[in-house]
Z-matrix of the N, CA and C atoms (Angstrom, degrees):
N
C 1 1.389
C 2 1.451 1 104.61
N 3 1.408 2 114.71 1 123.58
C 4 1.427 3 123.06 2 -176.21
C 5 1.606 4 112.90 3 -80.64
N 6 1.329 5 118.17 4 -18.89
C 7 1.448 6 116.23 5 -177.79
C 8 1.495 7 121.12 6 85.25
N 9 1.386 8 114.24 7 -13.30
C 10 1.513 9 119.29 8 -179.10
C 11 1.516 10 109.91 9 -132.70
N 12 1.279 11 118.71 10 148.89
C 13 1.496 12 120.21 11 175.54
C 14 1.474 13 112.77 12 -66.36
N 15 1.163 14 119.59 13 124.72
C 16 1.482 15 125.65 14 -179.02
C 17 1.520 16 107.11 15 -134.96
N 18 1.226 17 121.70 16 101.17
C 19 1.464 18 130.21 17 179.90
C 20 1.542 19 113.05 18 -63.22
N 21 1.184 20 122.50 19 140.31
C 22 1.462 21 123.42 20 175.88
C 23 1.493 22 105.00 21 -86.41
N 24 1.379 23 120.04 22 172.50
C 25 1.355 24 125.82 23 -172.67
C 26 1.619 25 105.26 24 -62.84
N 27 1.407 26 121.90 25 -25.35
C 28 1.347 27 126.97 26 178.33
C 29 1.487 28 115.97 27 -81.41
N 30 1.304 29 115.08 28 -4.45
C 31 1.470 30 121.37 29 -179.86
C 32 1.574 31 112.84 30 94.01
N 33 1.286 32 117.82 31 -4.51
C 34 1.360 33 119.36 32 -174.84
C 35 1.703 34 111.29 33 -94.75
N 36 1.309 35 114.02 34 154.20
C 37 1.480 36 117.22 35 -178.48
C 38 1.498 37 106.82 36 -54.05
N 39 1.359 38 122.79 37 130.49
C 40 1.270 39 129.21 38 -168.50
C 41 1.614 40 116.72 39 -62.90
N 42 1.351 41 113.07 40 -37.37
C 43 1.542 42 115.98 41 177.16
C 44 1.498 43 109.61 42 -71.01
N 45 1.314 44 118.33 43 -35.56
C 46 1.477 45 122.95 44 175.71
C 47 1.614 46 110.43 45 -60.95
N 48 1.372 47 110.52 46 -45.67
C 49 1.410 48 114.25 47 179.21
C 50 1.544 49 116.80 48 -68.64
N 51 1.286 50 111.77 49 -33.37
C 52 1.675 51 117.10 50 -178.25
C 53 1.442 52 107.87 51 -81.12
N 54 1.422 53 120.26 52 -48.95
C 55 1.439 54 123.03 53 -169.78
C 56 1.508 55 117.72 54 -80.50
N 57 1.365 56 111.90 55 -22.52
C 58 1.461 57 116.72 56 -176.17
C 59 1.445 58 117.34 57 -121.34
N 60 1.482 59 116.69 58 -57.11
C 61 1.333 60 120.51 59 -168.94
C 62 1.563 61 111.23 60 -70.73
N 63 1.304 62 114.79 61 -38.20
C 64 1.457 63 120.72 62 -174.57
C 65 1.556 64 107.05 63 -65.31
N 66 1.375 65 116.15 64 -39.45
C 67 1.444 66 121.13 65 -172.37
C 68 1.575 67 102.77 66 -73.79
N 69 1.372 68 118.24 67 -39.86
C 70 1.355 69 117.60 68 -174.08
C 71 1.679 70 110.49 69 -66.83
N 72 1.351 71 109.41 70 -40.39
C 73 1.424 72 115.76 71 -175.79
C 74 1.480 73 112.06 72 -71.88
N 75 1.308 74 117.52 73 -34.73
C 76 1.431 75 123.83 74 173.61
C 77 1.560 76 112.18 75 -63.10
N 78 1.249 77 119.93 76 -34.87
C 79 1.412 78 130.95 77 174.45
C 80 1.575 79 111.90 78 -60.88
N 81 1.281 80 110.58 79 -44.62
C 82 1.490 81 123.48 80 175.45
C 83 1.532 82 116.07 81 -59.88
N 84 1.368 83 112.17 82 -41.56
C 85 1.375 84 125.83 83 176.49
C 86 1.543 85 115.02 84 -68.75
N 87 1.243 86 113.14 85 -31.29
C 88 1.601 87 126.76 86 -178.52
C 89 1.550 88 108.16 87 -79.58
N 90 1.269 89 120.68 88 -38.52
C 91 1.362 90 123.42 89 -175.87
C 92 1.521 91 118.83 90 -41.44
N 93 1.407 92 113.94 91 -53.42
C 94 1.549 93 111.38 92 172.42
C 95 1.374 94 123.01 93 -59.81
N 96 1.311 95 118.93 94 -37.90
C 97 1.420 96 119.14 95 167.88
C 98 1.617 97 121.16 96 -61.18
N 99 1.267 98 107.13 97 -34.15
C 100 1.518 99 112.49 98 175.91
C 101 1.383 100 112.69 99 -72.61
N 102 1.384 101 123.13 100 -38.35
C 103 1.409 102 123.93 101 171.10
C 104 1.623 103 113.72 102 -60.60
N 105 1.323 104 107.89 103 -41.64
C 106 1.473 105 111.50 104 179.48
C 107 1.577 106 111.59 105 -67.14
N 108 1.310 107 114.25 106 -45.89
C 109 1.548 108 113.65 107 176.65
C 110 1.429 109 113.80 108 -63.95
N 111 1.366 110 124.47 109 -30.63
C 112 1.442 111 128.73 110 172.72
C 113 1.555 112 114.87 111 -64.31
N 114 1.255 113 110.19 112 -24.25
C 115 1.543 114 117.14 113 176.03
C 116 1.507 115 115.87 114 -70.37
N 117 1.225 116 117.56 115 -20.54
C 118 1.495 117 121.08 116 -167.34
C 119 1.545 118 106.53 117 -89.41
N 120 1.251 119 119.63 118 152.07
C 121 1.535 120 119.33 119 175.68
C 122 1.602 121 108.24 120 -60.30
N 123 1.268 122 109.46 121 147.52
C 124 1.333 123 120.55 122 177.37
C 125 1.560 124 112.80 123 -121.91
N 126 1.417 125 116.97 124 153.67
C 127 1.418 126 121.60 125 176.12
C 128 1.611 127 106.06 126 -69.43
N 129 1.329 128 114.20 127 155.47
C 130 1.453 129 115.15 128 -176.98
C 131 1.754 130 105.54 129 -66.33
N 132 1.232 131 110.54 130 142.26
C 133 1.375 132 120.51 131 177.82
C 134 1.517 133 112.12 132 72.21
N 135 1.314 134 115.81 133 16.69
C 136 1.466 135 119.50 134 172.81
C 137 1.483 136 108.39 135 -95.98
N 138 1.456 137 113.36 136 124.41
C 139 1.385 138 119.01 137 178.70
C 140 1.525 139 118.68 138 -60.30
N 141 1.301 140 112.71 139 135.16
C 142 1.477 141 117.15 140 171.39
C 143 1.529 142 116.41 141 -48.92
N 144 1.363 143 125.13 142 136.17
C 145 1.380 144 121.09 143 174.20
C 146 1.568 145 114.47 144 -54.40
N 147 1.481 146 115.03 145 136.78
C 148 1.372 147 109.40 146 -177.31
C 149 1.531 148 101.85 147 -159.18
N 150 1.264 149 115.65 148 171.13
C 151 1.407 150 127.59 149 -175.83
C 152 1.527 151 109.49 150 -118.05
N 153 1.406 152 120.53 151 131.32
C 154 1.521 153 119.32 152 -173.66
C 155 1.453 154 102.16 153 -125.79
N 156 1.301 155 113.77 154 135.12
C 157 1.490 156 125.84 155 171.77
C 158 1.630 157 107.91 156 -117.63
N 159 1.306 158 114.62 157 130.19
C 160 1.440 159 121.63 158 -171.28
C 161 1.617 160 103.95 159 -103.65
N 162 1.287 161 113.38 160 124.37
C 163 1.482 162 117.17 161 179.69
C 164 1.477 163 112.31 162 -129.88
N 165 1.308 164 114.49 163 149.01
C 166 1.533 165 117.95 164 179.27
C 167 1.477 166 108.48 165 -93.55
N 168 1.267 167 123.43 166 -3.08
C 169 1.593 168 114.97 167 -179.97
C 170 1.445 169 107.88 168 93.83
N 171 1.298 170 123.29 169 -10.34
C 172 1.387 171 128.17 170 -172.88
C 173 1.600 172 111.09 171 -57.83
N 174 1.356 173 113.02 172 -29.72
C 175 1.578 174 118.57 173 178.18
C 176 1.502 175 107.80 174 -57.97
N 177 1.300 176 124.85 175 -23.07
C 178 1.384 177 122.93 176 -176.78
C 179 1.655 178 108.80 177 -72.13
N 180 1.273 179 118.04 178 -14.89
C 181 1.519 180 122.90 179 -173.34
C 182 1.542 181 104.80 180 -98.70
N 183 1.404 182 120.22 181 4.32
C 184 1.585 183 116.48 182 -171.00
C 185 1.438 184 109.83 183 -73.38
N 186 1.319 185 114.19 184 136.47
C 187 1.587 186 118.49 185 163.85
C 188 1.526 187 100.10 186 -99.88
N 189 1.335 188 109.80 187 112.88
C 190 1.533 189 117.36 188 -169.01
C 191 1.450 190 110.48 189 -125.55
N 192 1.399 191 118.86 190 67.55
C 193 1.486 192 112.11 191 -175.94
C 194 1.453 193 113.73 192 -69.85
N 195 1.350 194 121.53 193 -15.71
C 196 1.390 195 127.46 194 178.81
C 197 1.547 196 114.59 195 -61.89
N 198 1.340 197 112.58 196 -14.49
C 199 1.522 198 120.10 197 -171.56
C 200 1.579 199 104.42 198 -75.17
N 201 1.262 200 121.44 199 -8.85
C 202 1.468 201 127.39 200 -176.46
C 203 1.505 202 108.21 201 -91.16
N 204 1.413 203 117.53 202 -10.24
C 205 1.423 204 119.87 203 -175.78
C 206 1.506 205 111.33 204 -76.80
N 207 1.304 206 120.24 205 168.76
C 208 1.454 207 123.59 206 -177.19
C 209 1.499 208 109.00 207 -84.84
N 210 1.453 209 110.08 208 174.02
C 211 1.475 210 116.15 209 177.67
C 212 1.643 211 117.82 210 -51.68
N 213 1.221 212 122.09 211 127.55
C 214 1.465 213 114.82 212 -177.79
C 215 1.475 214 115.55 213 93.76
N 216 1.282 215 117.89 214 -14.19
C 217 1.496 216 122.39 215 -174.68
C 218 1.645 217 113.74 216 -96.60
N 219 1.268 218 113.36 217 -29.14
C 220 1.439 219 120.19 218 -173.09
C 221 1.618 220 110.69 219 -58.24
N 222 1.322 221 119.83 220 -60.49
C 223 1.289 222 119.90 221 -177.56
C 224 1.627 223 119.35 222 -57.14
N 225 1.330 224 114.02 223 -48.11
C 226 1.426 225 118.12 224 172.24
C 227 1.539 226 114.00 225 -52.82
N 228 1.373 227 114.17 226 -39.31
C 229 1.435 228 114.44 227 176.97
C 230 1.432 229 118.32 228 -68.21
N 231 1.385 230 116.19 229 -32.14
C 232 1.355 231 121.59 230 177.54
C 233 1.523 232 110.59 231 -80.07
N 234 1.261 233 121.12 232 -12.93
C 235 1.408 234 125.92 233 176.09
C 236 1.583 235 116.28 234 -104.40
N 237 1.405 236 113.85 235 10.63
C 238 1.444 237 116.17 236 -176.23
C 239 1.474 238 114.04 237 -72.23
N 240 1.332 239 123.97 238 109.06
C 241 1.415 240 127.16 239 179.76
C 242 1.533 241 114.22 240 -50.75
N 243 1.356 242 113.76 241 -42.40
C 244 1.491 243 119.80 242 -179.77
C 245 1.509 244 112.00 243 -55.70
N 246 1.325 245 117.81 244 -38.14
C 247 1.466 246 119.94 245 -174.63
C 248 1.470 247 115.88 246 -97.38
N 249 1.389 248 112.93 247 7.06
C 250 1.390 249 120.70 248 -179.23
C 251 1.494 250 110.43 249 -79.83
N 252 1.377 251 114.19 250 121.71
C 253 1.465 252 118.23 251 -174.16
C 254 1.495 253 110.56 252 -127.37
N 255 1.244 254 124.16 253 122.32
C 256 1.475 255 126.43 254 -170.73
C 257 1.515 256 108.76 255 -61.71
N 258 1.302 257 115.21 256 -33.67
C 259 1.505 258 123.96 257 -179.20
C 260 1.535 259 107.16 258 -68.46
N 261 1.236 260 125.46 259 -25.47
C 262 1.390 261 125.75 260 179.15
C 263 1.651 262 119.97 261 -97.66
N 264 1.342 263 109.32 262 2.99
C 265 1.426 264 117.34 263 -174.20
C 266 1.521 265 111.14 264 -63.41
N 267 1.370 266 125.26 265 -33.53
C 268 1.342 267 127.33 266 165.75
C 269 1.494 268 122.27 267 -54.00
N 270 1.366 269 112.79 268 -14.81
C 271 1.361 270 119.40 269 -179.70
C 272 1.570 271 107.13 270 -97.55
N 273 1.182 272 125.64 271 -17.57
C 274 1.462 273 131.85 272 -177.70
C 275 1.488 274 105.26 273 -69.85
N 276 1.395 275 122.41 274 -50.46
C 277 1.425 276 120.93 275 -170.95
C 278 1.434 277 114.70 276 -50.98
N 279 1.287 278 118.78 277 -47.48
C 280 1.517 279 117.99 278 176.79
C 281 1.583 280 110.85 279 -59.69
N 282 1.335 281 119.85 280 -34.75
C 283 1.392 282 119.15 281 176.78
C 284 1.428 283 111.32 282 -63.52
N 285 1.359 284 118.50 283 -44.67
C 286 1.404 285 122.52 284 -176.50
C 287 1.508 286 108.61 285 -60.80
N 288 1.335 287 117.47 286 -44.68
C 289 1.416 288 127.10 287 -179.96
C 290 1.555 289 108.18 288 -58.61
N 291 1.260 290 113.13 289 -41.71
C 292 1.574 291 118.90 290 179.91
C 293 1.437 292 106.11 291 -64.03
N 294 1.189 293 123.74 292 -41.63
C 295 1.537 294 125.47 293 -177.12
C 296 1.472 295 107.63 294 -71.39
N 297 1.325 296 122.62 295 -37.89
C 298 1.522 297 123.87 296 175.14
C 299 1.557 298 107.19 297 -66.07
N 300 1.248 299 119.07 298 -39.64
C 301 1.591 300 122.69 299 -172.33
C 302 1.628 301 100.73 300 -69.64
N 303 1.340 302 119.44 301 -44.49
C 304 1.499 303 119.60 302 -178.15
C 305 1.617 304 106.48 303 -66.41
N 306 1.188 305 119.18 304 -40.95
C 307 1.548 306 125.12 305 175.77
C 308 1.495 307 111.18 306 -55.54
N 309 1.405 308 112.25 307 -46.91
C 310 1.550 309 117.96 308 -174.73
C 311 1.652 310 106.16 309 -70.64
N 312 1.251 311 113.30 310 -34.30
C 313 1.393 312 114.44 311 -175.61
C 314 1.606 313 110.73 312 -72.68
N 315 1.380 314 117.35 313 -33.96
C 316 1.302 315 122.95 314 -179.72
C 317 1.610 316 108.00 315 -74.85
N 318 1.395 317 112.51 316 -37.71
C 319 1.584 318 112.25 317 174.38
C 320 1.418 319 115.15 318 -58.97
N 321 1.369 320 113.96 319 -39.43
C 322 1.428 321 126.36 320 -171.49
C 323 1.604 322 104.71 321 -64.02
N 324 1.383 323 117.11 322 -48.31
C 325 1.441 324 123.65 323 174.97
C 326 1.455 325 111.29 324 -55.28
N 327 1.374 326 117.76 325 -47.32
C 328 1.589 327 117.62 326 -178.32
C 329 1.483 328 109.25 327 -68.86
N 330 1.378 329 118.81 328 -27.42
C 331 1.451 330 116.38 329 -172.18
C 332 1.607 331 109.06 330 -85.56
N 333 1.250 332 121.94 331 -12.41
C 334 1.334 333 125.49 332 -173.27
C 335 1.456 334 116.44 333 -84.92
């Protein structure tokens, strides 16, 4: 956590962009390749291609009032410079991990 609001080139808060959105978008880009790779014959005992996300479970501690916002409103609310407070940054990481967990669950549903 850098302690100051730094917008990404997309106008989103940079830690949100790097820690959450980039990972989620990369996973979406990888899904077609994973599907293709899983359609090829494999040697016995060779695992099926898959994508793994590691989580600490901190997303369960998130206070995430923005979840009640409508479609297209959550990311701008989380990237609002006026509401960015350095003292609250430790609260943001669980929210970012919650978003990544939700994205991962959605990707898994699409991939199955």
